[in-house]
VOMINU-719864 format. One record per residue (C-alpha): residue in one letter; residue number from 1; x, y, z. Coordinates in nm, 3 decimals. Each point is the difference from the previous one (the first is absolute). Layout:
N
<site residu="a" num="NUM" east="X" north="Y" up="Z"/>
...
// end
This chain:
253
<site residu="x" num="1" east="-0.024" north="-0.007" up="-0.013"/>
<site residu="x" num="2" east="0.286" north="0.229" up="0.095"/>
<site residu="x" num="3" east="0.193" north="-0.066" up="-0.307"/>
<site residu="x" num="4" east="-0.274" north="0.031" up="-0.188"/>
<site residu="x" num="5" east="-0.118" north="0.356" up="0.142"/>
<site residu="x" num="6" east="0.369" north="0.098" up="-0.059"/>
<site residu="x" num="7" east="-0.017" north="-0.096" up="-0.392"/>
<site residu="x" num="8" east="-0.299" north="0.229" up="-0.045"/>
<site residu="x" num="9" east="0.084" north="0.275" up="0.197"/>
<site residu="x" num="10" east="0.345" north="0.017" up="-0.215"/>
<site residu="x" num="11" east="-0.185" north="-0.078" up="-0.329"/>
<site residu="x" num="12" east="-0.286" north="0.320" up="0.145"/>
<site residu="x" num="13" east="0.316" north="0.215" up="0.035"/>
<site residu="x" num="14" east="0.177" north="-0.066" up="-0.344"/>
<site residu="x" num="15" east="-0.357" north="0.115" up="-0.134"/>
<site residu="x" num="16" east="0.006" north="0.275" up="0.157"/>
<site residu="x" num="17" east="0.327" north="0.150" up="-0.059"/>
<site residu="x" num="18" east="-0.064" north="-0.069" up="-0.359"/>
<site residu="x" num="19" east="-0.175" north="0.234" up="-0.278"/>
<site residu="x" num="20" east="-0.294" north="-0.230" up="0.053"/>
<site residu="x" num="21" east="-0.119" north="-0.358" up="-0.047"/>
<site residu="x" num="22" east="-0.002" north="-0.108" up="-0.358"/>
<site residu="x" num="23" east="-0.356" north="-0.027" up="-0.205"/>
<site residu="x" num="24" east="-0.157" north="-0.298" up="-0.119"/>
<site residu="x" num="25" east="-0.045" north="-0.088" up="-0.358"/>
<site residu="x" num="26" east="-0.321" north="-0.216" up="0.060"/>
<site residu="x" num="27" east="-0.294" north="0.167" up="0.099"/>
<site residu="x" num="28" east="-0.276" north="-0.158" up="0.236"/>
<site residu="x" num="29" east="-0.312" north="-0.037" up="-0.216"/>
<site residu="x" num="30" east="0.094" north="0.352" up="-0.196"/>
<site residu="x" num="31" east="-0.019" north="0.214" up="0.406"/>
<site residu="x" num="32" east="0.191" north="0.320" up="0.001"/>
<site residu="x" num="33" east="0.334" north="0.004" up="0.152"/>
<site residu="x" num="34" east="-0.025" north="-0.372" up="0.064"/>
<site residu="x" num="35" east="0.214" north="-0.280" up="-0.124"/>
<site residu="x" num="36" east="0.055" north="-0.392" up="0.152"/>
<site residu="x" num="37" east="0.381" north="0.087" up="-0.024"/>
<site residu="x" num="38" east="0.008" north="0.309" up="0.178"/>
<site residu="x" num="39" east="0.185" north="0.046" up="0.271"/>
<site residu="x" num="40" east="-0.303" north="0.040" up="0.242"/>
<site residu="x" num="41" east="-0.212" north="-0.282" up="-0.111"/>
<site residu="x" num="42" east="0.277" north="-0.240" up="-0.030"/>
<site residu="x" num="43" east="0.064" north="0.077" up="0.388"/>
<site residu="x" num="44" east="-0.303" north="-0.007" up="0.073"/>
<site residu="x" num="45" east="-0.019" north="-0.393" up="-0.172"/>
<site residu="x" num="46" east="0.315" north="-0.103" up="0.121"/>
<site residu="x" num="47" east="-0.128" north="0.047" up="0.383"/>
<site residu="x" num="48" east="-0.327" north="-0.153" up="-0.041"/>
<site residu="x" num="49" east="0.133" north="-0.286" up="-0.144"/>
<site residu="x" num="50" east="0.261" north="-0.038" up="0.233"/>
<site residu="x" num="51" east="-0.212" north="0.019" up="0.339"/>
<site residu="x" num="52" east="-0.251" north="-0.232" up="-0.214"/>
<site residu="x" num="53" east="0.275" north="-0.244" up="-0.013"/>
<site residu="x" num="54" east="0.136" north="0.010" up="0.317"/>
<site residu="x" num="55" east="-0.320" north="-0.023" up="0.174"/>
<site residu="x" num="56" east="-0.048" north="-0.341" up="-0.202"/>
<site residu="x" num="57" east="0.364" north="-0.122" up="0.088"/>
<site residu="x" num="58" east="-0.119" north="0.081" up="0.348"/>
<site residu="x" num="59" east="-0.330" north="-0.240" up="-0.052"/>
<site residu="x" num="60" east="0.121" north="-0.230" up="-0.214"/>
<site residu="x" num="61" east="0.058" north="-0.263" up="0.025"/>
<site residu="x" num="62" east="-0.168" north="0.002" up="0.357"/>
<site residu="x" num="63" east="0.339" north="0.042" up="0.263"/>
<site residu="x" num="64" east="-0.021" north="-0.300" up="0.248"/>
<site residu="x" num="65" east="0.028" north="0.179" up="0.327"/>
<site residu="x" num="66" east="-0.144" north="0.367" up="0.050"/>
<site residu="x" num="67" east="-0.180" north="0.163" up="0.245"/>
<site residu="x" num="68" east="-0.323" north="-0.052" up="-0.053"/>
<site residu="x" num="69" east="0.020" north="-0.391" up="-0.003"/>
<site residu="x" num="70" east="0.253" north="0.029" up="0.311"/>
<site residu="x" num="71" east="-0.359" north="0.117" up="0.149"/>
<site residu="x" num="72" east="-0.191" north="-0.329" up="0.010"/>
<site residu="x" num="73" east="0.328" north="-0.240" up="0.055"/>
<site residu="x" num="74" east="0.086" north="0.213" up="0.316"/>
<site residu="x" num="75" east="-0.314" north="0.013" up="0.138"/>
<site residu="x" num="76" east="-0.037" north="-0.395" up="-0.028"/>
<site residu="x" num="77" east="0.364" north="-0.026" up="0.140"/>
<site residu="x" num="78" east="-0.132" north="0.200" up="0.292"/>
<site residu="x" num="79" east="-0.363" north="-0.193" up="0.037"/>
<site residu="x" num="80" east="0.244" north="-0.340" up="0.007"/>
<site residu="x" num="81" east="0.273" north="0.138" up="0.187"/>
<site residu="x" num="82" east="-0.242" north="0.082" up="0.286"/>
<site residu="x" num="83" east="-0.158" north="-0.322" up="0.010"/>
<site residu="x" num="84" east="0.343" north="-0.194" up="0.030"/>
<site residu="x" num="85" east="0.123" north="0.275" up="0.281"/>
<site residu="x" num="86" east="-0.306" north="-0.080" up="0.213"/>
<site residu="x" num="87" east="0.014" north="-0.327" up="-0.027"/>
<site residu="x" num="88" east="0.325" north="-0.009" up="0.097"/>
<site residu="x" num="89" east="0.007" north="0.210" up="0.290"/>
<site residu="x" num="90" east="-0.323" north="-0.180" up="0.148"/>
<site residu="x" num="91" east="0.167" north="-0.315" up="-0.040"/>
<site residu="x" num="92" east="0.387" north="0.150" up="0.137"/>
<site residu="x" num="93" east="-0.247" north="0.177" up="0.346"/>
<site residu="x" num="94" east="-0.157" north="-0.310" up="0.093"/>
<site residu="x" num="95" east="0.292" north="-0.203" up="-0.029"/>
<site residu="x" num="96" east="0.133" north="-0.105" up="0.358"/>
<site residu="x" num="97" east="0.403" north="0.191" up="-0.059"/>
<site residu="x" num="98" east="0.215" north="0.282" up="-0.159"/>
<site residu="x" num="99" east="0.135" north="-0.074" up="-0.343"/>
<site residu="x" num="100" east="0.155" north="0.160" up="-0.302"/>
<site residu="x" num="101" east="-0.303" north="0.001" up="-0.171"/>
<site residu="x" num="102" east="-0.094" north="0.288" up="0.156"/>
<site residu="x" num="103" east="0.303" north="0.180" up="-0.158"/>
<site residu="x" num="104" east="-0.144" north="-0.095" up="-0.339"/>
<site residu="x" num="105" east="-0.336" north="0.052" up="0.045"/>
<site residu="x" num="106" east="0.109" north="0.353" up="0.088"/>
<site residu="x" num="107" east="0.218" north="0.086" up="-0.265"/>
<site residu="x" num="108" east="-0.315" north="-0.106" up="-0.257"/>
<site residu="x" num="109" east="-0.256" north="0.218" up="0.196"/>
<site residu="x" num="110" east="0.310" north="0.264" up="-0.121"/>
<site residu="x" num="111" east="-0.033" north="-0.102" up="-0.337"/>
<site residu="x" num="112" east="-0.367" north="0.013" up="-0.059"/>
<site residu="x" num="113" east="-0.063" north="0.341" up="0.135"/>
<site residu="x" num="114" east="0.320" north="0.099" up="-0.203"/>
<site residu="x" num="115" east="-0.211" north="-0.131" up="-0.275"/>
<site residu="x" num="116" east="-0.323" north="0.146" up="0.127"/>
<site residu="x" num="117" east="0.182" north="0.324" up="-0.072"/>
<site residu="x" num="118" east="0.158" north="-0.112" up="-0.332"/>
<site residu="x" num="119" east="-0.351" north="-0.097" up="-0.148"/>
<site residu="x" num="120" east="-0.153" north="0.395" up="0.121"/>
<site residu="x" num="121" east="0.273" north="0.130" up="-0.251"/>
<site residu="x" num="122" east="-0.048" north="-0.185" up="-0.236"/>
<site residu="x" num="123" east="-0.349" north="0.077" up="-0.036"/>
<site residu="x" num="124" east="0.067" north="0.356" up="0.048"/>
<site residu="x" num="125" east="0.264" north="-0.072" up="-0.264"/>
<site residu="x" num="126" east="-0.242" north="-0.176" up="-0.241"/>
<site residu="x" num="127" east="-0.253" north="0.278" up="-0.134"/>
<site residu="x" num="128" east="0.151" north="0.137" up="-0.281"/>
<site residu="x" num="129" east="0.065" north="-0.364" up="-0.122"/>
<site residu="x" num="130" east="-0.419" north="-0.021" up="-0.080"/>
<site residu="x" num="131" east="-0.086" north="0.342" up="0.098"/>
<site residu="x" num="132" east="-0.324" north="-0.181" up="0.178"/>
<site residu="x" num="133" east="-0.112" north="-0.093" up="-0.349"/>
<site residu="x" num="134" east="-0.197" north="-0.369" up="-0.048"/>
<site residu="x" num="135" east="-0.101" north="-0.041" up="0.334"/>
<site residu="x" num="136" east="0.373" north="0.091" up="0.078"/>
<site residu="x" num="137" east="-0.156" north="0.247" up="0.293"/>
<site residu="x" num="138" east="-0.226" north="-0.153" up="0.139"/>
<site residu="x" num="139" east="0.265" north="-0.297" up="0.087"/>
<site residu="x" num="140" east="0.217" north="0.238" up="0.118"/>
<site residu="x" num="141" east="-0.178" north="0.122" up="0.271"/>
<site residu="x" num="142" east="-0.115" north="-0.321" up="0.088"/>
<site residu="x" num="143" east="0.339" north="-0.093" up="0.024"/>
<site residu="x" num="144" east="0.053" north="0.329" up="0.212"/>
<site residu="x" num="145" east="-0.242" north="-0.060" up="0.255"/>
<site residu="x" num="146" east="0.145" north="-0.394" up="0.052"/>
<site residu="x" num="147" east="0.375" north="0.149" up="0.022"/>
<site residu="x" num="148" east="-0.102" north="0.299" up="0.199"/>
<site residu="x" num="149" east="-0.192" north="-0.257" up="0.281"/>
<site residu="x" num="150" east="0.376" north="-0.272" up="-0.090"/>
<site residu="x" num="151" east="0.201" north="0.314" up="0.166"/>
<site residu="x" num="152" east="-0.194" north="0.065" up="0.303"/>
<site residu="x" num="153" east="0.027" north="-0.363" up="0.086"/>
<site residu="x" num="154" east="0.390" north="0.137" up="0.014"/>
<site residu="x" num="155" east="-0.072" north="0.083" up="0.375"/>
<site residu="x" num="156" east="-0.119" north="-0.343" up="0.086"/>
<site residu="x" num="157" east="0.248" north="-0.202" up="-0.185"/>
<site residu="x" num="158" east="0.265" north="0.228" up="0.216"/>
<site residu="x" num="159" east="-0.156" north="-0.087" up="0.298"/>
<site residu="x" num="160" east="-0.015" north="-0.412" up="-0.100"/>
<site residu="x" num="161" east="0.372" north="0.006" up="-0.075"/>
<site residu="x" num="162" east="0.071" north="0.189" up="0.366"/>
<site residu="x" num="163" east="-0.208" north="-0.261" up="0.163"/>
<site residu="x" num="164" east="0.126" north="-0.294" up="-0.186"/>
<site residu="x" num="165" east="0.321" north="0.128" up="0.094"/>
<site residu="x" num="166" east="0.021" north="0.091" up="0.352"/>
<site residu="x" num="167" east="-0.228" north="-0.331" up="0.075"/>
<site residu="x" num="168" east="0.156" north="-0.206" up="0.308"/>
<site residu="x" num="169" east="-0.229" north="-0.308" up="-0.008"/>
<site residu="x" num="170" east="-0.006" north="0.075" up="0.382"/>
<site residu="x" num="171" east="-0.231" north="0.037" up="0.227"/>
<site residu="x" num="172" east="-0.401" north="-0.131" up="-0.089"/>
<site residu="x" num="173" east="0.097" north="0.044" up="-0.394"/>
<site residu="x" num="174" east="-0.045" north="-0.324" up="-0.076"/>
<site residu="x" num="175" east="-0.345" north="-0.030" up="0.185"/>
<site residu="x" num="176" east="-0.118" north="0.282" up="-0.127"/>
<site residu="x" num="177" east="0.055" north="-0.153" up="-0.347"/>
<site residu="x" num="178" east="-0.139" north="-0.259" up="0.070"/>
<site residu="x" num="179" east="-0.340" north="0.110" up="0.013"/>
<site residu="x" num="180" east="0.036" north="0.321" up="-0.220"/>
<site residu="x" num="181" east="0.144" north="-0.176" up="-0.294"/>
<site residu="x" num="182" east="-0.370" north="-0.140" up="-0.170"/>
<site residu="x" num="183" east="-0.115" north="0.311" up="0.004"/>
<site residu="x" num="184" east="0.325" north="0.212" up="-0.107"/>
<site residu="x" num="185" east="0.001" north="-0.219" up="-0.291"/>
<site residu="x" num="186" east="-0.328" north="0.049" up="-0.128"/>
<site residu="x" num="187" east="0.035" north="0.342" up="0.050"/>
<site residu="x" num="188" east="0.279" north="-0.011" up="-0.243"/>
<site residu="x" num="189" east="-0.142" north="-0.234" up="-0.246"/>
<site residu="x" num="190" east="-0.314" north="0.252" up="-0.045"/>
<site residu="x" num="191" east="0.179" north="0.296" up="-0.003"/>
<site residu="x" num="192" east="0.293" north="-0.092" up="-0.225"/>
<site residu="x" num="193" east="-0.264" north="-0.163" up="-0.252"/>
<site residu="x" num="194" east="-0.205" north="0.342" up="-0.037"/>
<site residu="x" num="195" east="0.340" north="0.163" up="-0.047"/>
<site residu="x" num="196" east="0.067" north="-0.232" up="-0.281"/>
<site residu="x" num="197" east="-0.321" north="-0.029" up="-0.164"/>
<site residu="x" num="198" east="0.003" north="0.458" up="-0.020"/>
<site residu="x" num="199" east="0.329" north="-0.064" up="-0.183"/>
<site residu="x" num="200" east="-0.170" north="-0.259" up="-0.230"/>
<site residu="x" num="201" east="-0.336" north="0.189" up="-0.033"/>
<site residu="x" num="202" east="0.253" north="0.345" up="-0.113"/>
<site residu="x" num="203" east="0.172" north="-0.183" up="-0.296"/>
<site residu="x" num="204" east="-0.268" north="0.064" up="-0.256"/>
<site residu="x" num="205" east="-0.072" north="0.358" up="0.096"/>
<site residu="x" num="206" east="-0.395" north="-0.092" up="0.082"/>
<site residu="x" num="207" east="-0.208" north="-0.095" up="0.343"/>
<site residu="x" num="208" east="-0.255" north="-0.207" up="-0.080"/>
<site residu="x" num="209" east="-0.371" north="0.053" up="0.206"/>
<site residu="x" num="210" east="0.111" north="-0.399" up="0.087"/>
<site residu="x" num="211" east="0.350" north="0.073" up="0.098"/>
<site residu="x" num="212" east="-0.082" north="0.279" up="0.285"/>
<site residu="x" num="213" east="-0.260" north="-0.295" up="0.129"/>
<site residu="x" num="214" east="0.269" north="-0.187" up="0.027"/>
<site residu="x" num="215" east="0.222" north="0.247" up="0.231"/>
<site residu="x" num="216" east="-0.236" north="0.113" up="0.158"/>
<site residu="x" num="217" east="-0.075" north="-0.416" up="0.116"/>
<site residu="x" num="218" east="0.367" north="0.005" up="0.050"/>
<site residu="x" num="219" east="0.013" north="0.283" up="0.218"/>
<site residu="x" num="220" east="-0.331" north="-0.150" up="0.239"/>
<site residu="x" num="221" east="0.228" north="-0.257" up="0.040"/>
<site residu="x" num="222" east="0.356" north="0.201" up="0.087"/>
<site residu="x" num="223" east="-0.275" north="0.155" up="0.295"/>
<site residu="x" num="224" east="-0.081" north="-0.302" up="0.098"/>
<site residu="x" num="225" east="0.324" north="-0.117" up="0.040"/>
<site residu="x" num="226" east="0.074" north="0.272" up="0.170"/>
<site residu="x" num="227" east="-0.240" north="-0.046" up="0.275"/>
<site residu="x" num="228" east="0.097" north="-0.381" up="0.012"/>
<site residu="x" num="229" east="0.295" north="0.120" up="0.096"/>
<site residu="x" num="230" east="-0.035" north="0.255" up="0.278"/>
<site residu="x" num="231" east="-0.240" north="-0.232" up="0.110"/>
<site residu="x" num="232" east="0.296" north="-0.306" up="0.027"/>
<site residu="x" num="233" east="0.217" north="0.251" up="0.175"/>
<site residu="x" num="234" east="-0.289" north="0.136" up="0.236"/>
<site residu="x" num="235" east="-0.028" north="-0.378" up="0.127"/>
<site residu="x" num="236" east="0.357" north="-0.106" up="0.003"/>
<site residu="x" num="237" east="0.074" north="0.308" up="0.235"/>
<site residu="x" num="238" east="-0.362" north="-0.102" up="0.200"/>
<site residu="x" num="239" east="0.131" north="-0.369" up="0.039"/>
<site residu="x" num="240" east="0.028" north="-0.160" up="0.336"/>
<site residu="x" num="241" east="0.402" north="-0.121" up="-0.122"/>
<site residu="x" num="242" east="0.077" north="0.285" up="-0.086"/>
<site residu="x" num="243" east="-0.176" north="0.229" up="0.264"/>
<site residu="x" num="244" east="0.215" north="0.327" up="0.007"/>
<site residu="x" num="245" east="0.237" north="-0.115" up="-0.281"/>
<site residu="x" num="246" east="0.205" north="0.283" up="-0.193"/>
<site residu="x" num="247" east="-0.098" north="-0.076" up="-0.342"/>
<site residu="x" num="248" east="0.153" north="0.353" up="-0.119"/>
<site residu="x" num="249" east="0.357" north="0.074" up="0.128"/>
<site residu="x" num="250" east="0.087" north="0.342" up="0.129"/>
<site residu="x" num="251" east="0.231" north="0.020" up="-0.349"/>
<site residu="x" num="252" east="-0.349" north="-0.092" up="-0.165"/>
<site residu="x" num="253" east="0.222" north="-0.288" up="-0.174"/>
// end
């Protein structure tokens, strides 16, 4: 671009210092003071053709990787990463001892948070590739909402990472997890499921009435599992065996 601009700059300067552009010899349909081979017309035509070739060369053949294509693939990777991280986090947290796998989970959470930010950057940079035409605008808006939700989850994922790294499995931790694990896994499954389904519904850029009904049903399932987990915690806290036990440590680990 810089070389192209410099070339035109030098050309216009050379034209300016001469007596003027040469006149053409091939008139345009008999129009006065106009010719196909005049400087003005040839400059306009060559610039237009060059710009058209540049656009065609950019989109044909379709590039393998563009920001717009990354929007969908990144969102899918984030959804699957969330699923895997929550599975492994509960598996480790409900285990009986500390292990090196905590570091692996913490690194995965860090990478997932970075990917959420990258997905938003690709989304912001994808506008010029389609100018929101042919349904691209609706698809970008849906993914904007999805990626915004994923980024809001970053703070939650950081809390999970901190809990995983700092847990010592001392005190009543094992008893707590044995009683809470079923409700934890049920809530995890329903929450991850609705997150993955939202990503799948964004792929075609349209949310149908049937998809809205399905999401509402999945949302009710999440709320029910939240209620069940809260009930499980209260029942566990009031159980005669654990009466007065401190299931939440002073450092909230």
